[in-house]
C-alpha positions as CSV (number, residue, x, y, z in Angstrom):
1,M,183.3,82.0,9.3
2,A,186.5,81.3,7.3
3,V,186.9,79.3,4.2
4,V,189.9,76.9,4.4
5,G,190.6,74.8,1.3
6,G,187.1,75.3,0.0
7,I,185.5,74.2,3.2
8,N,183.6,76.6,5.5
9,Q,185.2,76.6,9.0
10,T,184.0,78.4,12.1
11,I,186.9,79.7,14.2
12,F,186.3,80.2,17.9
13,F,188.0,82.2,20.5
14,E,187.4,80.9,24.0
15,Q,187.5,83.1,27.0
16,P,187.1,81.7,30.4
17,L,184.3,83.1,32.6
18,V,184.2,82.0,36.2
19,A,182.2,83.1,39.3
20,R,184.4,84.6,42.0
21,Y,183.8,86.2,45.3
22,V,185.5,88.6,47.6
23,A,184.8,88.3,51.3
24,L,185.8,91.4,53.3
25,A,187.4,89.6,56.3
26,E,187.4,92.8,58.4
27,T,183.5,92.8,58.4
28,A,183.2,89.3,59.9
29,G,182.6,90.5,63.5
30,G,180.3,93.4,62.3
31,F,180.9,97.1,62.5
32,A,178.7,99.9,63.7
33,V,177.9,103.0,61.7
34,P,178.2,105.6,63.1
35,D,181.2,104.4,65.0
36,A,182.3,105.4,68.5
37,S,183.9,108.6,67.1
38,G,180.7,109.6,65.5
39,L,181.7,109.1,61.9
40,S,178.5,108.5,59.9
41,D,180.0,106.4,57.2
42,R,182.6,103.5,56.8
43,H,184.8,103.3,53.8
44,F,186.6,100.1,52.6
45,L,189.4,101.1,50.2
46,G,191.6,99.2,47.7
47,I,189.2,96.3,47.1
48,R,190.4,94.1,44.2
49,F,188.4,92.1,41.7
50,P,190.9,90.2,39.5
51,G,189.7,89.7,35.9
52,V,186.4,91.4,36.6
53,T,184.1,91.6,33.5
54,E,181.3,94.0,32.8
55,A,178.6,91.5,33.8
56,P,176.2,92.1,36.7
57,A,177.6,91.3,40.2
58,A,176.0,91.0,43.6
59,I,176.7,92.2,47.1
60,F,175.6,90.4,50.2
61,Y,175.6,91.6,53.8
62,R,173.7,91.5,57.1
63,T,172.4,94.3,59.3
64,R,171.2,94.7,62.8
65,H,169.5,97.9,64.0
66,T,167.2,99.5,66.6
67,G,164.8,102.4,65.9
68,R,164.3,103.9,62.5
69,P,167.7,104.5,60.9
70,R,168.4,105.3,57.3
71,F,171.3,103.7,55.5
72,S,173.0,103.7,52.1
73,V,175.5,101.5,50.4
74,R,177.7,102.7,47.5
75,I,180.5,101.1,45.5
76,N,182.7,103.5,43.6
77,Q,180.3,106.0,42.2
78,T,177.3,103.7,42.0
79,S,174.6,103.8,44.6
80,L,173.4,100.3,45.5
81,T,171.0,100.7,48.4
82,Q,169.1,103.5,50.1
83,V,166.8,102.3,52.8
84,A,164.7,104.0,55.6
85,L,164.0,101.3,58.2
86,T,160.8,101.4,60.2
87,D,159.6,99.9,63.5
88,A,158.0,97.2,61.5
89,D,161.2,96.0,59.9
90,P,162.9,93.0,61.6
91,P,165.9,94.1,63.7
92,E,168.2,91.6,62.0
93,R,168.2,90.7,58.3
94,T,170.4,89.9,55.4
95,W,170.5,91.9,52.1
96,H,171.6,91.2,48.6
97,E,171.7,93.8,45.9
98,I,172.6,93.6,42.2
99,I,175.6,95.6,41.1
100,P,174.8,96.9,37.7
101,P,176.8,95.7,34.7
102,G,179.3,98.0,33.1
103,P,182.3,99.7,34.5
104,T,181.0,99.8,38.1
105,L,183.6,97.3,39.4
106,K,187.3,97.8,38.6
107,A,190.1,95.2,38.8
108,Q,191.7,97.2,41.7
109,D,191.2,100.3,43.9
110,N,187.5,99.9,44.5
111,E,185.8,101.8,47.3
112,L,182.8,100.5,49.2
113,V,180.9,102.9,51.5
114,F,178.2,102.2,54.2
115,G,176.5,105.4,55.4
116,V,173.9,105.8,58.2
117,S,171.8,108.7,59.4
118,D,169.1,109.0,62.1
119,G,170.4,106.1,64.2
120,T,172.9,103.2,64.2
121,V,173.2,100.1,62.0
122,I,175.6,97.2,62.6
123,F,176.7,95.8,59.3
124,G,178.6,92.5,58.8
125,D,179.7,89.6,56.7
126,V,180.1,91.5,53.4
127,I,180.6,89.4,50.3
128,I,180.7,90.5,46.7
129,L,180.1,87.9,43.9
130,Y,181.4,88.8,40.4
131,T,182.3,87.3,37.0
132,S,186.0,87.0,36.2
133,N,187.8,86.2,32.9
134,E,190.9,84.9,34.8
135,L,191.0,81.2,35.9
136,T,193.8,81.9,38.4
137,V,194.6,84.8,40.8
138,R,198.2,85.9,40.8
139,I,199.6,86.4,44.3
140,P,203.0,88.1,44.4
141,V,205.7,86.3,46.2
142,V,208.0,88.4,48.4
143,V,211.5,87.1,48.8
144,Q,213.8,88.7,51.3
145,A,217.5,88.1,51.3
146,K,219.1,87.1,54.7
147,V,221.7,89.6,55.8
């Protein structure tokens, strides 16, 4: 509170907070882990979250499996999911997990990893919802001169 001319005034600083999401387009058709080469994890690199704040976020995805595989999901250094599926689990389902607040998400260069052991899981339709303090997203314009 500030005193201006003998009158108490409250001065505010406004910061925009908007909900944003990142949909990983390359996951739309689904991807199997392990893949045909036998790699037991799939890494998505360079994910950007413009204006990300240290508020909780959420990740959404779907899975399809047979048997009793185990899978994990990690973003940067934070483990989000570790599941051992059983025969009683539905073969197809959707998941959502809270990404803890704090410096878990970065504005750029994030890494998302899906890992599987003891079977195969098909993941797809990955979306991450987060809070941003930027109202607009800057997209660089590339201009090339004609030669």
